[in-house]
FIMAR-89412 format. One record per residue: residue number from 1; residue in one letter; x, y, z of N, C-alpha, C, O, CB in turn. Coordinates in steps of 0.001 Angstrom, whole numbers, m for minus. Glycine has a CB too. Layout:
(NUM,"A",(X,Y,Z),(X,Y,Z),(X,Y,Z),(X,Y,Z),(X,Y,Z))
...
//
This chain:
(1,"X",(40990,m17813,m6605),(40275,m18042,m5355),(39686,m19451,m5358),(38948,m19810,m6275),(39160,m16980,m5152))
(2,"X",(40008,m20253,m4338),(39506,m21614,m4305),(38051,m21647,m3864),(37500,m20649,m3401),(40356,m22470,m3381))
(3,"X",(37433,m22834,m4019),(36002,m22986,m3740),(35692,m22716,m2271),(34690,m22073,m1958),(35532,m24393,m4123))
(4,"X",(36545,m23203,m1364),(36309,m23010,67),(36321,m21528,430),(35502,m21068,1226),(37364,m23761,888))
(5,"X",(37249,m20794,m154),(37340,m19361,130),(36130,m18625,m436),(35610,m17704,193),(38641,m18775,m451))
(6,"X",(35685,m19029,m1618),(34487,m18432,m2210),(33270,m18683,m1333),(32433,m17801,m1147),(34246,m18990,m3620))
(7,"X",(33181,m19892,m798),(32052,m20249,52),(32062,m19414,1326),(31014,m18930,1754),(32084,m21745,394))
(8,"X",(33233,m19240,1939),(33341,m18429,3154),(32966,m16981,2874),(32289,m16338,3677),(34763,m18504,3729))
(9,"X",(33409,m16473,1730),(33098,m15094,1364),(31600,m14913,1147),(31015,m13924,1589),(33867,m14689,103))
(10,"X",(30980,m15884,457),(29542,m15821,206),(28768,m15884,1509),(27794,m15155,1696),(29105,m16956,m722))
(11,"X",(29205,m16763,2418),(28539,m16891,3713),(28638,m15591,4506),(27668,m15164,5132),(29150,m18049,4517))
(12,"X",(29809,m14966,4476),(30035,m13721,5208),(29134,m12608,4682),(28499,m11894,5459),(31507,m13300,5107))
(13,"X",(29083,m12466,3351),(28249,m11415,2768),(26769,m11695,2971),(25986,m10770,3191),(28545,m11269,1285))
(14,"X",(26383,m12955,2900),(24991,m13309,3125),(24556,m12956,4540),(23455,m12445,4743),(24773,m14793,2864))
(15,"X",(25416,m13225,5522),(25102,m12890,6910),(24965,m11383,7095),(24069,m10916,7799),(26181,m13437,7847))
(16,"X",(25869,m10617,6452),(25787,m9164,6560),(24483,m8628,5957),(23801,m7794,6553),(26989,m8518,5869))
(17,"X",(24155,m9129,4758),(22910,m8696,4102),(21709,m9082,4947),(20787,m8287,5133),(22786,m9313,2688))
(18,"X",(21726,m10300,5455),(20610,m10801,6257),(20418,m9935,7500),(19285,m9599,7845),(20849,m12272,6660))
(19,"X",(21493,m9576,8166),(21414,m8808,9413),(20996,m7363,9148),(20027,m6882,9736),(22764,m8836,10145))
(20,"X",(21727,m6659,8255),(21491,m5227,8104),(20226,m4919,7305),(19547,m3929,7575),(22681,m4582,7438))
(21,"X",(19910,m5758,6330),(18655,m5571,5616),(17477,m5868,6547),(16452,m5188,6505),(18601,m6474,4362))
(22,"X",(17641,m6891,7386),(16601,m7205,8365),(16389,m6069,9350),(15249,m5768,9706),(16953,m8475,9116))
(23,"X",(17471,m5426,9801),(17355,m4288,10720),(16673,m3101,10041),(15868,m2404,10658),(18743,m3871,11239))
(24,"X",(17002,m2876,8761),(16371,m1780,8028),(14864,m2007,7878),(14069,m1076,8010),(17019,m1622,6646))
(25,"X",(14486,m3253,7603),(13080,m3571,7356),(12287,m3858,8632),(11075,m4071,8575),(12989,m4756,6437))
(26,"X",(12965,m3866,9780),(12345,m4313,11023),(11027,m3613,11307),(10005,m4273,11499),(13287,m4092,12172))
(27,"X",(11035,m2279,11335),(9816,m1552,11702),(8760,m1617,10603),(7564,m1589,10893),(10146,m98,12013))
(28,"X",(9192,m1703,9338),(8234,m1910,8257),(7512,m3243,8426),(6295,m3325,8260),(8940,m1856,6895))
(29,"X",(8272,m4285,8759),(7683,m5609,8937),(6717,m5599,10115),(5644,m6197,10044),(8780,m6671,9149))
(30,"X",(7094,m4920,11201),(6181,m4809,12343),(4894,m4080,11946),(3793,m4479,12324),(6868,m4074,13511))
(31,"X",(5065,m2996,11173),(3901,m2230,10741),(2958,m3084,9902),(1748,m3080,10128),(4340,m1001,9951))
(32,"X",(3511,m3818,8929),(2668,m4624,8063),(2139,m5859,8787),(1059,m6356,8470),(3439,m5036,6822))
(33,"X",(2898,m6347,9750),(2381,m7442,10564),(1179,m6996,11369),(176,m7707,11430),(3463,m7978,11493))
(34,"X",(1266,m5815,11996),(158,m5281,12784),(m1044,m4974,11905),(m2170,m5344,12236),(592,m4024,13531))
(35,"X",(m804,m4290,10772),(m1923,m3950,9893),(m2542,m5195,9277),(m3747,m5228,9029),(m1464,m2999,8793))
(36,"X",(m1726,m6229,9023),(m2273,m7493,8521),(m3194,m8148,9533),(m4226,m8710,9168),(m1150,m8450,8159))
(37,"X",(m2820,m8076,10812),(m3686,m8611,11870),(m4992,m7827,11942),(m6059,m8406,12144),(m2965,m8571,13235))
(38,"X",(m4905,m6511,11777),(m6115,m5689,11815),(m7049,m6031,10656),(m8270,m6011,10812),(m5749,m4201,11774))
(39,"X",(m6471,m6346,9489),(m7296,m6728,8347),(m7951,m8084,8555),(m9068,m8322,8094),(m6462,m6747,7080))
(40,"X",(m7255,m8964,9247),(m7724,m10343,9405),(m8703,m10491,10567),(m9446,m11471,10629),(m6541,m11274,9613))
(41,"X",(m8710,m9532,11482),(m9583,m9624,12652),(m10362,m8321,12813),(m10020,m7300,12217),(m8760,m9932,13936))
(42,"X",(m11381,m8373,13603),(m12212,m7193,13843),(m12249,m6917,15336),(m13296,m6989,15979),(m13652,m7391,13281))
(43,"X",(m11081,m6600,15864),(m10994,m6333,17294),(m11681,m5015,17628),(m11569,m4030,16898),(m9527,m6306,17752))
(44,"X",(m12395,m5024,18749),(m13160,m3853,19143),(m12254,m2655,19410),(m12601,m1526,19063),(m13991,m4163,20374))
(45,"X",(m11092,m2894,20028),(m10208,m1773,20370),(m9624,m1102,19124),(m9182,46,19177),(m9073,m2257,21273))
(46,"X",(m9627,m1838,17989),(m9068,m1286,16746),(m10165,m828,15789),(m9940,m716,14584),(m8181,m2326,16056))
(47,"X",(m11338,m569,16328),(m12463,m145,15499),(m12154,1211,14865),(m11735,2141,15555),(m13769,m73,16337))
(48,"X",(m12357,1321,13573),(m12101,2604,12920),(m13302,3090,12101),(m13507,4296,11965),(m10878,2491,12022))
(49,"X",(m14097,2160,11556),(m15190,2569,10671),(m16331,3222,11450),(m16840,4272,11057),(m15716,1364,9890))
(50,"X",(m16732,2587,12570),(m17812,3154,13361),(m17389,4452,14032),(m18232,5289,14355),(m18279,2158,14404))
(51,"X",(m16079,4625,14246),(m15570,5829,14894),(m15208,6931,13909),(m14642,7951,14302),(m14369,5489,15723))
(52,"X",(m15526,6738,12644),(m15183,7753,11648),(m16008,9028,11881),(m17087,8994,12472),(m15420,7208,10215))
(53,"X",(m15472,10130,11404),(m16175,11403,11504),(m16418,11943,10105),(m15480,12109,9325),(m15373,12422,12358))
(54,"X",(m17668,12214,9790),(m18052,12670,8452),(m18657,14068,8513),(m19469,14375,9387),(m19049,11687,7810))
(55,"X",(m18256,14886,7591),(m18895,16191,7420),(m19110,16426,5925),(m18333,15966,5088),(m18029,17340,8056))
(56,"X",(m20180,17151,5612),(m20455,17509,4223),(m20490,19027,4107),(m21005,19720,4985),(m21798,16881,3733))
(57,"X",(m19941,19524,3023),(m19996,20963,2801),(m20029,21241,1305),(m19666,20401,482),(m18792,21673,3465))
(58,"X",(m20473,22444,987),(m20608,22857,m414),(m19748,24092,m674),(m19611,24957,192),(m22096,23146,m764))
(59,"X",(m19183,24165,m1851),(m18429,25325,m2286),(m18759,25608,m3747),(m19225,24733,m4476),(m16907,25105,m2091))
(60,"X",(m18513,26815,m4147),(m18679,27189,m5553),(m17361,27761,m6059),(m16807,28692,m5476),(m19845,28221,m5737))
(61,"X",(m16873,27190,m7147),(m15616,27647,m7723),(m15813,27855,m9219),(m16805,27410,m9796),(m14467,26633,m7446))
(62,"X",(m14876,28520,m9821),(m14894,28691,m11280),(m14139,27535,m11916),(m12977,27285,m11596),(m14266,30060,m11701))
(63,"X",(m14817,26828,m12828),(m14217,25662,m13469),(m13985,25968,m14944),(m14883,26453,m15632),(m15119,24405,m13301))
(64,"X",(m12792,25688,m15421),(m12447,25963,m16816),(m13237,25057,m17754),(m13662,23967,m17371),(m10937,25779,m17045))
(65,"X",(m13419,25504,m18936),(m14165,24758,m19957),(m13206,24052,m20918),(m12081,24500,m21136),(m15105,25705,m20742))
(66,"X",(m13673,22948,m21482),(m12953,22264,m22554),(m11631,21663,m22148),(m10723,21562,m22973),(m12721,23196,m23657))
(67,"X",(m11495,21256,m20885),(m10241,20672,m20424),(m10376,19152,m20323),(m11481,18628,m20185),(m9831,21273,m19060))
(68,"X",(m9255,18457,m20391),(m9276,17013,m20242),(m9607,16644,m18803),(m9504,17465,m17892),(m7930,16403,m20661))
(69,"X",(m10008,15392,m18623),(m10506,14958,m17323),(m9489,15172,m16213),(m9821,15747,m15176),(m10896,13504,m17379))
(70,"X",(m8234,14712,m16417),(m7265,14800,m15332),(m6913,16250,m15017),(m6591,16574,m13874),(m6004,14022,m15686))
(71,"X",(m6973,17140,m16036),(m6709,18557,m15798),(m7829,19177,m14974),(m7578,19981,m14076),(m6548,19310,m17128))
(72,"X",(m9065,18799,m15284),(m10205,19281,m14514),(m10125,18803,m13062),(m10371,19567,m12129),(m11520,18813,m15156))
(73,"X",(m9781,17546,m12894),(m9682,16989,m11548),(m8666,17760,m10718),(m8938,18111,m9570),(m9302,15507,m11605))
(74,"X",(m7501,18024,m11289),(m6457,18723,m10548),(m6816,20185,m10313),(m6456,20755,m9283),(m5135,18628,m11290))
(75,"X",(m7519,20788,m11255),(m7952,22164,m11047),(m8912,22242,m9869),(m8768,23098,m8996),(m8615,22723,m12315))
(76,"X",(m9884,21350,m9849),(m10860,21332,m8749),(m10163,21016,m7429),(m10413,21669,m6416),(m11980,20296,m9024))
(77,"X",(m9302,20027,m7445),(m8576,19634,m6232),(m7757,20797,m5681),(m7766,21037,m4474),(m7658,18435,m6521))
(78,"X",(m7055,21518,m6540),(m6219,22625,m6087),(m7049,23788,m5556),(m6690,24411,m4557),(m5330,23104,m7218))
(79,"X",(m8162,24077,m6228),(m9000,25188,m5783),(m9709,24878,m4473),(m10067,25790,m3728),(m10020,25531,m6848))
(80,"X",(m9912,23597,m4189),(m10515,23198,m2918),(m9471,22992,m1825),(m9814,22747,m669),(m11321,21923,m3102))
(81,"X",(m8178,23095,m2201),(m7069,22883,m1248),(m7148,21504,m579),(m6979,21378,634),(m7079,23985,m168))
(82,"X",(m7406,20489,m1386),(m7474,19123,m876),(m6185,18387,m1227),(m5642,18546,m2320),(m8706,18377,m1452))
(83,"X",(m5711,17589,m293),(m4440,16892,m474),(m4673,15388,m477),(m5429,14881,353),(m3435,17284,632))
(84,"X",(m4036,14665,m1397),(m4171,13213,m1462),(m4132,12724,m2898),(m3994,13510,m3835),(m5465,12768,m794))
(85,"X",(m4255,11421,m3056),(m4257,10798,m4379),(m5675,10705,m4908),(m6612,10450,m4151),(m3611,9402,m4330))
(86,"X",(m5834,10910,m6209),(m7153,10875,m6846),(m7492,9448,m7247),(m6666,8735,m7817),(m7199,11810,m8080))
(87,"X",(m8726,9042,m6939),(m9178,7685,m7235),(m10479,7751,m8032),(m11397,8496,m7687),(m9373,6864,m5925))
(88,"X",(m10541,6965,m9094),(m11768,6684,m9830),(m12558,7923,m10263),(m13718,8060,m9874),(m12639,5824,m8998))
(89,"X",(m11973,8829,m11054),(m12758,9956,m11576),(m13735,9483,m12654),(m13357,8737,m13558),(m11825,11048,m12147))
(90,"X",(m14988,9920,m12551),(m16029,9462,m13475),(m16898,10651,m13895),(m17378,11401,m13045),(m16903,8347,m12820))
(91,"X",(m17098,10820,m15207),(m18056,11783,m15723),(m19444,11145,m15740),(m19576,9946,m15981),(m17649,12267,m17142))
(92,"X",(m20472,11944,m15484),(m21842,11466,m15661),(m22122,11317,m17148),(m21380,11829,m17986),(m22868,12434,m14998))
(93,"X",(m23205,10607,m17469),(m23520,10344,m18887),(m23711,11627,m19683),(m23395,11674,m20871),(m24777,9488,m18998))
(94,"X",(m24226,12666,m19037),(m24446,13935,m19742),(m23258,14882,m19626),(m23309,16021,m20091),(m25687,14618,m19206))
(95,"X",(m22171,14390,m18990),(m20927,15164,m18824),(m21118,16448,m18024),(m20313,17374,m18123),(m20354,15509,m20180))
(96,"X",(m22182,16500,m17233),(m22408,17673,m16386),(m21688,17525,m15054),(m21155,18497,m14519),(m23909,17888,m16152))
(97,"X",(m21673,16306,m14520),(m21069,16059,m13217),(m19769,15260,m13355),(m19641,14376,m14203),(m22055,15315,m12309))
(98,"X",(m18829,15599,m12504),(m17573,14857,m12405),(m17417,14422,m10953),(m17327,15248,m10045),(m16341,15723,m12884))
(99,"X",(m17386,13108,m10756),(m17238,12552,m9410),(m15865,11912,m9265),(m15392,11241,m10182),(m18352,11517,m9113))
(100,"X",(m15229,12114,m8130),(m13959,11444,m7862),(m13698,11433,m6359),(m14362,12125,m5588),(m12794,12140,m8616))
(101,"X",(m12724,10637,m5969),(m12331,10502,m4564),(m10896,10981,m4413),(m10045,10685,m5252),(m12481,9026,m4069))
(102,"X",(m10631,11713,m3355),(m9267,12075,m2982),(m8986,11398,m1649),(m9721,11595,m681),(m9072,13645,m2895))
(103,"X",(m7923,10601,m1598),(m7669,9812,m393),(m6218,9909,37),(m5306,9984,m786),(m8043,8355,m623))
(104,"X",(m6030,9904,1332),(m4720,9768,1954),(m4952,9036,3268),(m6068,9053,3788),(m4011,11174,2175))
(105,"X",(m3927,8393,3815),(m4140,7640,5056),(m4799,8504,6136),(m4252,9524,6556),(m2804,7089,5575))
(106,"X",(m5984,8074,6572),(m6704,8782,7627),(m7797,9710,7141),(m8651,10114,7930),(m5753,9558,8427))
(107,"X",(m7793,10062,5853),(m8783,11012,5340),(m9208,10620,3931),(m8406,10174,3111),(m8219,12450,5349))
(108,"X",(m10515,10808,3681),(m11055,10552,2341),(m12049,11661,2008),(m12870,12049,2839),(m11739,9136,2257))
(109,"X",(m11958,12165,772),(m12890,13175,294),(m13658,12620,m908),(m13054,12240,m1911),(m12143,14489,m81))
(110,"X",(m14983,12574,m806),(m15825,12227,m1953),(m16306,13525,m2575),(m17025,14297,m1941),(m17037,11311,m1533))
(111,"X",(m15909,13763,m3814),(m16164,15057,m4453),(m17134,14866,m5623),(m16951,13987,m6464),(m14831,15709,m4943))
(112,"X",(m18165,15707,m5653),(m19066,15761,m6806),(m19085,17194,m7306),(m19470,18115,m6586),(m20515,15267,m6437))
(113,"X",(m18661,17370,m8558),(m18559,18708,m9133),(m19547,18884,m10268),(m19620,18058,m11179),(m17140,18975,m9626))
(114,"X",(m20312,19978,m10205),(m21181,20361,m11313),(m20371,21264,m12233),(m20032,22389,m11867),(m22491,21080,m10807))
(115,"X",(m20065,20773,m13419),(m19179,21495,m14327),(m19852,22695,m14969),(m19173,23560,m15521),(m18678,20569,m15399))
(116,"X",(m21197,22762,m14903),(m21916,23891,m15505),(m21873,25135,m14623),(m21599,26236,m15102),(m23365,23505,m15775))
(117,"X",(m22147,24954,m13330),(m22225,26127,m12449),(m21112,26182,m11399),(m21065,27115,m10598),(m23561,26145,m11753))
(118,"X",(m20214,25187,m11397),(m19084,25216,m10481),(m19416,24875,m9041),(m18598,25094,m8148),(m18469,26543,m10521))
(119,"X",(m20605,24341,m8804),(m20983,23978,m7434),(m20372,22619,m7072),(m20481,21655,m7829),(m22536,23938,m7280))
(120,"X",(m19735,22564,m5917),(m19025,21367,m5487),(m19617,20864,m4175),(m19834,21639,m3243),(m17511,21650,m5330))
(121,"X",(m19875,19570,m4113),(m20276,18940,m2858),(m19155,18019,m2412),(m18717,17158,m3176),(m21619,18156,m3013))
(122,"X",(m18689,18190,m1192),(m17584,17398,m657),(m18054,16682,609),(m18607,17303,1517),(m16342,18296,m359))
(123,"X",(m17829,15379,657),(m18041,14630,1899),(m16674,14235,2426),(m15965,13450,1797),(m18957,13364,1675))
(124,"X",(m16304,14775,3575),(m15004,14521,4180),(m15154,13473,5284),(m15954,13636,6205),(m14390,15831,4742))
(125,"X",(m14376,12401,5178),(m14408,11327,6172),(m13030,11198,6792),(m12032,11032,6092),(m14859,9977,5535))
(126,"X",(m12987,11278,8132),(m11712,11147,8844),(m11732,9882,9695),(m12738,9559,10326),(m11438,12397,9730))
(127,"X",(m10598,9167,9703),(m10467,7920,10445),(m9438,8087,11556),(m8590,8978,11518),(m10069,6762,9504))
(128,"X",(m9538,7199,12552),(m8589,7245,13662),(m7272,6561,13276),(m7076,6179,12123),(m9194,6577,14914))
(129,"X",(m6379,6414,14251),(m5046,5847,13978),(m5133,4443,13403),(m4351,4087,12522),(m4209,5825,15253))
(130,"X",(m6077,3636,13892),(m6231,2273,13375),(m6623,2301,11905),(m6196,1445,11130),(m7282,1499,14189))
(131,"X",(m7429,3276,11521),(m7798,3412,10113),(m6619,3801,9248),(m6509,3365,8102),(m8894,4431,9958))
(132,"X",(m5726,4634,9806),(m4516,5029,9069),(m3621,3820,8827),(m3128,3617,7717),(m3737,6121,9839))
(133,"X",(m3412,3010,9881),(m2563,1814,9748),(m3149,851,8725),(m2418,271,7922),(m2403,1103,11110))
(134,"X",(m4460,682,8754),(m5117,m209,7795),(m4947,315,6367),(m4704,m456,5438),(m6616,m356,8135))
(135,"X",(m5078,1637,6204),(m4942,2232,4869),(m3539,2049,4321),(m3369,1817,3124),(m5292,3716,4908))
(136,"X",(m2526,2152,5180),(m1148,1955,4729),(m948,543,4185),(m184,338,3242),(m166,2222,5878))
(137,"X",(m1638,m430,4786),(m1485,m1814,4345),(m2113,m2025,2971),(m1621,m2833,2183),(m2114,m2770,5363))
(138,"X",(m3192,m1307,2679),(m3951,m1554,1447),(m3649,m544,340),(m4248,m609,m734),(m5430,m1535,1750))
(139,"X",(m2724,391,589),(m2359,1349,m455),(m1791,615,m1662),(m930,m253,m1522),(m1337,2379,77))
(140,"X",(m2275,964,m2840),(m1848,245,m4046),(m1097,1165,m4985),(m1146,2388,m4861),(m3052,m367,m4766))
(141,"X",(m398,547,m5932),(241,1297,m6998),(m824,1779,m7978),(m1814,1079,m8190),(1308,435,m7718))
(142,"X",(m651,2952,m8581),(m1624,3402,m9575),(m1502,2590,m10852),(m455,2014,m11145),(m1436,4891,m9879))
(143,"X",(m2598,2555,m11608),(m2554,1900,m12909),(m1718,2750,m13863),(m1368,3887,m13546),(m3990,1679,m13473))
(144,"X",(m1396,2186,m15045),(m627,2934,m16033),(m1364,4206,m16440),(m747,5252,m16640),(m348,2064,m17266))
(145,"X",(m2676,4111,m16560),(m3473,5289,m16937),(m3399,6352,m15845),(m3210,7536,m16124),(m4948,4893,m17197))
(146,"X",(m3553,5908,m14593),(m3481,6860,m13480),(m2109,7508,m13406),(m1992,8699,m13120),(m3804,6164,m12153))
(147,"X",(m1056,6709,m13667),(291,7258,m13631),(469,8319,m14720),(1041,9384,m14487),(1331,6137,m13797))
(148,"X",(m37,7999,m15918),(122,8927,m17033),(m647,10224,m16789),(m271,11276,m17305),(m347,8276,m18335))
(149,"X",(m1713,10149,m16009),(m2523,11337,m15738),(m2158,11983,m14399),(m2829,12914,m13954),(m4006,10973,m15751))
(150,"X",(m1094,11488,m13756),(m528,12110,m12559),(m1554,12239,m11444),(m1666,13288,m10809),(34,13478,m12895))
(151,"X",(m2300,11170,m11211),(m3300,11217,m10151),(m2701,10948,m8763),(m3340,11248,m7756),(m4395,10211,m10439))
(152,"X",(m1503,10396,m8695),(m923,10027,m7409),(39,11104,m6923),(827,11640,m7702),(m202,8678,m7513))
(153,"X",(m30,11420,m5617),(850,12435,m5046),(2269,11897,m4930),(2497,10692,m5031),(336,12890,m3671))
(154,"X",(3215,12797,m4717),(4615,12408,m4584),(4808,11498,m3372),(5506,10487,m3451),(5510,13653,m4466))
(155,"X",(4178,11870,m2239),(4306,11062,m1023),(3753,9665,m1247),(4360,8679,m829),(3583,11733,153))
(156,"X",(2592,9576,m1911),(2005,8266,m2193),(2901,7457,m3119),(3008,6239,m2970),(613,8425,m2814))
(157,"X",(3546,8124,m4076),(4466,7420,m4979),(5661,6873,m4210),(6099,5747,m4445),(4946,8357,m6104))
(158,"X",(6188,7686,m3280),(7318,7233,m2467),(6908,6029,m1627),(7668,5071,m1483),(7833,8375,m1558))
(159,"X",(5694,6091,m1073),(5211,4955,m274),(5069,3704,m1132),(5428,2610,m696),(3862,5293,386))
(160,"X",(4553,3854,m2344),(4405,2710,m3249),(5765,2100,m3580),(5913,878,m3620),(3687,3135,m4543))
(161,"X",(6765,2966,m3819),(8116,2474,m4084),(8658,1743,m2859),(9327,717,m2980),(9054,3638,m4477))
(162,"X",(8359,2290,m1670),(8795,1639,m426),(8197,243,m305),(8865,m682,157),(8400,2487,796))
(163,"X",(6947,87,m717),(6315,m1241,m685),(7075,m2216,m1567),(7286,m3371,m1195),(4845,m1158,m1136))
(164,"X",(7486,m1739,m2748),(8258,m2605,m3650),(9596,m2985,m3015),(10019,m4139,m3083),(8492,m1903,m5010))
(165,"X",(10260,m1997,m2394),(11545,m2266,m1753),(11380,m3281,m625),(12188,m4199,m486),(12161,m963,m1212))
(166,"X",(10330,m3112,177),(10074,m4038,1280),(9843,m5452,748),(10381,m6420,1283),(8859,m3573,2109))
(167,"X",(9037,m5562,m311),(8743,m6875,m885),(10011,m7547,m1389),(10249,m8725,m1121),(7728,m6748,m2023))
(168,"X",(10826,m6788,m2125),(12084,m7348,m2636),(13010,m7697,m1472),(13670,m8735,m1486),(12782,m6350,m3601))
(169,"X",(13053,m6814,m455),(13895,m7067,704),(13513,m8340,1441),(14379,m9102,1871),(13830,m5904,1645))
(170,"X",(12219,m8565,1585),(11764,m9790,2250),(12141,m11034,1448),(12497,m12066,2016),(10247,m9746,2463))
(171,"X",(12057,m10923,118),(12466,m12043,m735),(13951,m12335,m552),(14358,m13492,m451),(12159,m11740,m2218))
(172,"X",(14766,m11261,m510),(16211,m11436,m312),(16498,m12068,1041),(17336,m12965,1142),(16942,m10088,m429))
(173,"X",(15806,m11605,2089),(16006,m12164,3424),(15637,m13651,3445),(16333,m14461,4057),(15170,m11388,4465))
(174,"X",(14540,m13999,2775),(14128,m15416,2725),(15177,m16261,2001),(15500,m17366,2436),(12753,m15560,2020))
(175,"X",(15705,m15734,894),(16739,m16477,166),(18001,m16609,1021),(18639,m17661,1044),(17069,m15776,m1177))
(176,"X",(18352,m15529,1722),(19502,m15589,2614),(19299,m16574,3743),(20218,m17303,4118),(19792,m14229,3177))
(177,"X",(18078,m16593,4291),(17766,m17563,5341),(17848,m18990,4828),(18278,m19893,5546),(16382,m17299,5910))
(178,"X",(17430,m19193,3570),(17520,m20524,2954),(18977,m20970,2845),(19306,m22125,3112),(16860,m20521,1558))
(179,"X",(19850,m20028,2446),(21269,m20365,2336),(21855,m20705,3711),(22618,m21661,3849),(22050,m19197,1695))
(180,"X",(21494,m19917,4718),(21978,m20186,6074),(21483,m21545,6560),(22216,m22298,7201),(21523,m19076,7043))
(181,"X",(20230,m21839,6240),(19650,m23124,6650),(20424,m24299,6050),(20598,m25327,6706),(18173,m23201,6230))
(182,"X",(20884,m24151,4814),(21618,m25242,4163),(22977,m25512,4814),(23592,m26549,4569),(21816,m24923,2693))
(183,"X",(23444,m24567,5650),(24735,m24743,6293),(24628,m25369,7691),(25652,m25649,8314),(25435,m23414,6384))
(184,"X",(23416,m25589,8187),(23255,m26071,9564),(23588,m27558,9651),(23579,m28255,8636),(21814,m25817,10065))
(185,"X",(23890,m28058,10883),(24176,m29486,11070),(22988,m30356,10666),(21862,m29874,10549),(24550,m29765,12528))
(186,"X",(23260,m31651,10454),(22257,m32565,9916),(20993,m32637,10770),(19888,m32672,10230),(22848,m33941,9779))
(187,"X",(21143,m32661,12117),(19983,m32786,12999),(19040,m31604,12821),(17834,m31784,12649),(20428,m32890,14463))
(188,"X",(19588,m30405,12861),(18768,m29218,12668),(18302,m29095,11220),(17278,m28467,10950),(19543,m27970,13078))
(189,"X",(19039,m29685,10295),(18646,m29663,8890),(17292,m30349,8709),(16428,m29842,7994),(19718,m30346,8015))
(190,"X",(17111,m31487,9349),(15854,m32222,9209),(14692,m31471,9860),(13576,m31494,9342),(15986,m33618,9824))
(191,"X",(14942,m30808,10986),(13889,m30000,11610),(13468,m28865,10681),(12281,m28566,10552),(14369,m29431,12965))
(192,"X",(14450,m28238,10034),(14147,m27188,9076),(13385,m27714,7874),(12488,m27050,7355),(15415,m26520,8622))
(193,"X",(13749,m28917,7433),(13066,m29519,6292),(11595,m29776,6607),(10727,m29567,5759),(13753,m30824,5886))
(194,"X",(11322,m30228,7822),(9936,m30447,8245),(9172,m29125,8239),(8028,m29067,7786),(9886,m31092,9654))
(195,"X",(9806,m28063,8742),(9156,m26751,8810),(8830,m26217,7419),(7707,m25786,7158),(10047,m25756,9553))
(196,"X",(9823,m26249,6529),(9606,m25668,5199),(8619,m26501,4380),(7850,m25951,3592),(10940,m25549,4446))
(197,"X",(8636,m27825,4562),(7687,m28686,3850),(6272,m28426,4335),(5340,m28355,3534),(8048,m30170,4037))
(198,"X",(6109,m28286,5633),(4778,m28011,6192),(4251,m26681,5683),(3091,m26581,5283),(4822,m28006,7733))
(199,"X",(5107,m25651,5697),(4686,m24346,5201),(4310,m24379,3739),(3344,m23736,3327),(5770,m23338,5417))
(200,"X",(5074,m25129,2943),(4805,m25240,1511),(3453,m25921,1263),(2672,m25473,424),(5935,m26025,813))
(201,"X",(3187,m26997,1991),(1935,m27740,1811),(737,m26866,2179),(m255,m26840,1451),(1938,m29028,2667))
(202,"X",(821,m26149,3303),(m280,m25282,3730),(m505,m24172,2709),(m1648,m23847,2391),(7,m24680,5124))
(203,"X",(580,m23586,2191),(475,m22520,1191),(m208,m23017,m72),(m1079,m22336,m615),(1858,m21966,851))
(204,"X",(178,m24203,m548),(m429,m24787,m1749),(m1910,m25054,m1526),(m2728,m24829,m2418),(290,m26089,m2141))
(205,"X",(m2253,m25530,m344),(m3666,m25789,m26),(m4483,m24511,m120),(m5580,m24516,m679),(m3805,m26398,1382))
(206,"X",(m3957,m23411,426),(m4662,m22161,366),(m4787,m21646,m1063),(m5831,m21121,m1449),(m3972,m21147,1226))
(207,"X",(m3730,m21797,m1839),(m3720,m21265,m3199),(m4682,m22001,m4131),(m5338,m21374,m4962),(m2322,m21332,m3761))
(208,"X",(m4770,m23314,m4002),(m5490,m24096,m5003),(m6781,m24738,m4496),(m7595,m25173,m5311),(m4597,m25158,m5528))
(209,"X",(m6994,m24810,m3206),(m8144,m25558,m2715),(m9086,m24761,m1829),(m10152,m25260,m1468),(m7674,m26736,m1969))
(210,"X",(m8719,m23518,m1466),(m9530,m22800,m496),(m10415,m21722,m1128),(m11349,m21238,m490),(m8640,m22177,536))
(211,"X",(m10126,m21342,m2384),(m10867,m20221,m2945),(m11534,m20618,m4259),(m12207,m19797,m4883),(m9938,m19020,m3160))
//
């Protein structure tokens, strides 16, 4: 295969990847673009914190003795029929209380469990649609410890994997766009060079001089 034919083949495959990967990621990019704007601005119509709904309630359950922290957390979570990923479980200094958060987009449960008598205090906070979109943007991967203790739900794990796929996909699209840019005529080449240089300079300024 000669060089010209290889170049045509590479260009053809790059265009296909650029188009179909871009179509696959289209709604994800819109979602993260919208949620990014919500994080960067405090528009009144997208208010979610002041519009939250909070309720507190108490329950009493039987809690097993002598179990490891993550086992206790899951036992309490299952007996309370709460759904979501577990965040920041902490024992009190006297090991009587176990505090943790269960969160999923739109809902958060702050749980305080008395391990001696099984009394549980739950504060349930519900957010509107804008709060759900914001939560999707800020959902993070669990730490190695959290992963080993199975604190993250299957749905949350799938979402975290999707974030990785989106990130890699955007990198591929950018590289594909760079290759396409290198094929443009000289006049448009210089316009592209001005654009990419300007973006690079602004990015460097933010990275090294703004924080």
